[in-house]
C-alpha positions in Angstrom: 60.7 3.2 6.1 57.5 1.6 5.1 54.7 3.6 3.4 52.2 2.1 5.8 54.0 3.8 8.7 53.3 7.2 7.0 49.7 6.2 6.5 49.5 5.2 10.2 50.8 8.6 11.3 48.3 10.4 9.1 45.5 8.3 10.7 46.7 9.1 14.2 47.0 12.8 13.4 43.4 12.8 12.2 41.8 10.8 15.1 44.2 12.0 17.9 43.5 8.6 19.4 45.5 5.3 19.2 42.6 2.9 19.3 40.5 4.8 16.8 43.5 5.2 14.5 44.3 1.4 14.9 40.7 0.6 13.9 41.0 2.9 10.8 44.1 1.0 9.8 42.6 -2.4 10.4 45.2 -3.5 13.0 45.2 -4.1 16.7 46.0 -1.2 19.0 49.2 -2.8 20.3 50.4 -3.4 16.8 49.5 0.2 15.8 51.3 1.7 18.8 54.4 -0.4 18.1 54.5 0.9 14.4 54.2 4.5 15.6 57.1 3.9 18.0 59.2 2.3 15.3 58.5 5.3 13.1 59.7 7.7 15.8 62.8 5.6 16.3 63.5 5.6 12.6 63.2 9.4 12.6 65.1 9.8 15.8 62.5 12.2 17.1 59.4 12.3 19.3 56.5 13.0 17.0 53.5 12.4 19.3 52.9 14.1 22.6 51.2 11.3 24.6 50.7 13.3 27.7 47.8 15.4 26.4 44.1 14.4 26.0 43.4 14.1 23.2 47.0 13.4 22.2 48.8 16.0 20.1 51.7 16.2 17.7 55.0 17.8 18.7 56.3 20.6 16.5 58.5 18.0 14.7 55.4 15.8 14.4 53.4 18.7 12.7 56.2 19.2 10.2 56.5 15.4 9.6 52.7 15.2 9.0 53.1 17.6 6.0 55.8 15.4 4.5 53.7 12.2 5.1 50.7 13.8 3.3 52.8 14.8 0.4 54.6 11.5 0.0 51.4 9.3 0.4 49.6 11.5 -2.2 52.5 11.0 -4.6 52.4 7.3 -4.0 48.7 7.2 -4.5 48.9 9.0 -7.8 51.8 6.8 -8.9 49.8 3.7 -8.1 46.9 4.9 -10.1 49.1 5.7 -13.1 50.8 2.3 -12.9 47.4 0.5 -12.8 46.2 2.6 -15.7 49.3 1.7 -17.7 48.8 -2.0 -16.8 45.2 -1.8 -17.9 46.1 -0.1 -21.2 48.8 -2.7 -21.8 46.3 -5.5 -21.2 43.9 -4.0 -23.7 46.5 -3.4 -26.4 46.4 -5.7 -29.4 49.8 -7.4 -30.2 50.8 -7.6 -33.8 53.7 -9.8 -35.1 55.4 -9.0 -38.4 58.7 -9.6 -40.3 61.4 -7.1 -39.7 60.9 -5.4 -43.1 57.1 -5.1 -42.6 57.7 -3.8 -39.1 60.2 -1.2 -40.3 58.7 -0.1 -43.7 55.0 -0.9 -43.6 53.7 -1.0 -40.1 54.4 2.5 -38.8 52.5 4.2 -41.7 49.7 1.7 -41.5 49.2 2.2 -37.7 49.3 6.0 -38.2 46.9 5.9 -41.1 44.3 4.0 -39.0 45.2 5.9 -35.7 46.1 2.6 -34.0 49.4 3.6 -32.3 47.7 3.4 -28.8 45.7 0.3 -29.5 48.2 -2.0 -31.3 51.6 -3.0 -30.1 54.3 -4.4 -32.4 55.8 -7.7 -31.1 59.5 -7.3 -31.6 60.4 -10.9 -30.8 58.6 -12.0 -34.1 60.8 -10.1 -36.5 62.9 -13.1 -37.5 60.2 -15.8 -37.5 59.4 -18.0 -40.4 55.8 -18.0 -41.7 54.5 -21.0 -39.7 55.8 -19.4 -36.5 53.3 -16.6 -36.9 50.3 -18.9 -37.2 51.4 -21.0 -34.2 51.8 -17.8 -32.2 48.3 -16.7 -33.1 46.9 -20.1 -32.1 48.7 -20.1 -28.7 47.6 -16.4 -28.0 51.2 -15.1 -28.1 50.1 -12.5 -30.5 46.7 -11.3 -31.8 47.5 -10.3 -35.4 50.1 -11.4 -37.9 51.1 -9.0 -40.7 52.7 -11.1 -43.5 53.8 -11.1 -47.1 51.7 -13.4 -49.3 52.0 -14.5 -52.9 49.5 -13.2 -55.4 47.8 -16.4 -56.6 48.5 -19.9 -55.3 50.7 -20.2 -52.3 53.7 -22.6 -53.0 53.6 -23.9 -49.4 51.1 -26.5 -48.3 49.3 -24.9 -45.4 46.0 -25.5 -43.7 44.7 -22.1 -42.8 41.1 -23.0 -42.1 41.5 -21.9 -38.5 42.5 -18.4 -39.5 41.0 -15.5 -41.4 42.7 -12.6 -43.2 42.4 -9.2 -44.7 44.4 -8.1 -47.8 45.8 -4.8 -46.6 48.1 -3.7 -49.4 50.4 -4.9 -52.1 54.2 -5.2 -52.4 56.7 -6.2 -55.0 59.9 -8.2 -54.6 62.6 -6.7 -56.9 66.0 -8.0 -57.8 68.8 -5.5 -56.8 72.5 -5.3 -56.9 75.3 -3.0 -55.9 76.3 -0.7 -58.9 79.6 -1.0 -60.7 81.8 2.1 -61.4 79.5 3.1 -64.3 76.3 2.9 -62.2 75.1 -0.3 -63.8 74.3 -3.5 -61.8 77.4 -5.4 -60.8 75.3 -8.5 -61.1 72.5 -8.5 -63.7 69.9 -11.2 -64.5 69.7 -13.8 -65.9 73.4 -14.6 -65.5 75.4 -17.2 -67.4 75.6 -21.0 -67.0 79.4 -20.8 -66.7 79.3 -17.7 -64.5 76.2 -17.9 -62.2 75.4 -14.8 -60.3 76.2 -14.9 -56.5 72.9 -15.0 -54.8 71.9 -13.8 -51.3 68.8 -15.8 -50.7 66.0 -16.1 -48.2 65.7 -18.9 -45.6 64.9 -22.2 -47.4 61.9 -22.8 -45.2 60.5 -19.3 -45.6 57.6 -18.1 -47.7 59.6 -15.6 -49.8 62.1 -18.3 -50.7 59.3 -20.6 -51.9 57.7 -17.7 -53.8 60.9 -16.8 -55.6 61.7 -20.4 -56.4 58.3 -20.9 -57.9 58.5 -17.7 -59.9 62.0 -18.4 -61.3 61.0 -22.0 -62.2 58.2 -20.6 -64.3 60.3 -17.9 -66.0 60.6 -18.1 -69.8 64.4 -17.6 -69.5 66.6 -19.7 -67.3 68.3 -18.0 -64.4 71.8 -18.9 -63.3 72.4 -18.3 -59.6 74.9 -19.5 -57.1 73.6 -19.3 -53.6 76.1 -17.8 -51.2 74.0 -17.0 -48.1 70.5 -17.6 -46.7 68.8 -15.2 -44.4 65.5 -14.7 -42.6 65.6 -11.0 -42.4 65.6 -8.7 -45.4 67.8 -6.2 -43.6 70.6 -8.8 -43.7 70.1 -9.5 -47.3 70.1 -5.8 -48.1 73.3 -5.3 -46.2 75.1 -8.1 -48.0 73.8 -7.0 -51.4 74.8 -3.4 -50.8 78.3 -4.4 -49.9 78.5 -6.0 -53.3 78.5 -9.7 -52.4 75.8 -10.7 -54.8 72.2 -10.2 -56.1 69.1 -10.4 -53.9 65.4 -9.8 -54.1 64.1 -7.1 -51.7 60.6 -5.7 -51.0 60.3 -2.4 -52.9 59.6 -0.4 -49.8 62.8 -1.8 -48.2 64.9 -0.9 -51.3 63.4 2.5 -52.3 65.8 4.8 -50.4 68.9 2.9 -51.5 67.7 2.9 -55.1 67.0 6.6 -55.0 70.5 7.3 -53.6 72.2 5.0 -56.1 73.5 2.7 -53.3 71.5 -0.1 -55.0 70.3 -0.5 -58.6 67.8 -2.8 -60.3 69.4 -6.1 -61.3 66.9 -6.9 -64.0 63.8 -5.7 -65.8 60.2 -5.8 -64.5 59.8 -9.4 -65.7 61.9 -10.5 -62.8 59.7 -8.7 -60.2 57.5 -10.8 -58.0 54.1 -9.3 -56.9 53.0 -9.9 -53.3 50.1 -9.1 -51.1 50.4 -7.8 -47.5 48.0 -9.8 -45.5 46.7 -9.4 -41.9 45.8 -12.7 -40.2 44.0 -13.6 -37.0 43.0 -16.8 -35.3 39.2 -17.4 -35.5 39.0 -18.6 -31.9 41.1 -15.7 -30.5 40.7 -14.6 -26.9 41.3 -10.8 -27.1 38.2 -8.9 -26.1 38.9 -5.9 -28.4 40.0 -7.7 -31.5 36.6 -8.2 -33.1 35.9 -4.4 -33.1 39.2 -3.6 -34.6 38.8 -6.4 -37.2 35.4 -5.0 -38.2 36.9 -1.5 -38.4 39.7 -2.7 -40.7 37.2 -4.7 -42.9 35.4 -1.5 -43.6 38.5 0.1 -44.9 39.5 -2.7 -47.4 36.1 -3.6 -48.8 
């Protein structure tokens, strides 16, 4: 049964006249009469007494009218709600972030700035490499990118003149290992030349890999590592390190609970830590109508 048939019946009940009801529904009178007849056939009842002037509803028709009014009102309210949801969705700002930022940084940041209803995390971006975020900003796939960034010179050659950023917070990459039976790191830096430490690394084209490589190359003491695995997501690195497969560097926020529980331990002193920034990027020629206001709001909180 079509909703327009119910609306037709309500119009007929109000006008008590087929031609006027047809005009109200913007259809011809024969078409309108045929739809009312189809409605009666669908219900298996005579709903309209056509022998009276003006026409009247049968007792079944009077009861059916109440149902029509209830159903059409519910449909109207549902349509309004769906349009409201669509409008809100269209206005929401989409933010892309690595899995560890999305899990351990973004929820608190959104809550702190009361942005849960204005900003929507983009779950497809959790395993992207750094350049993927900038390409997505440029093609309008997302509006903001929340990324790790090195403190000081970036080891990757990037042209970011088309983008602007805000430094939102800081983070630290720390080396961690599963503990041995005495609670000490099973694998501890710097390792030995003849016995390099098994190493769970970041993806070789990722920013964190480049940052770590640059930092270790500048270390005053040589580090001996044997790369066993490469991952984009910190969750995968954390899982393999926790299972005792090797050493890995994790953002402190990602490792905190496991360090507190003793599931992980520091695999070296502070000299092996790598300081990072947490940056928010946007494309200068973005097309989101509400992004400028949000950007200005955030600028006021970090300056």
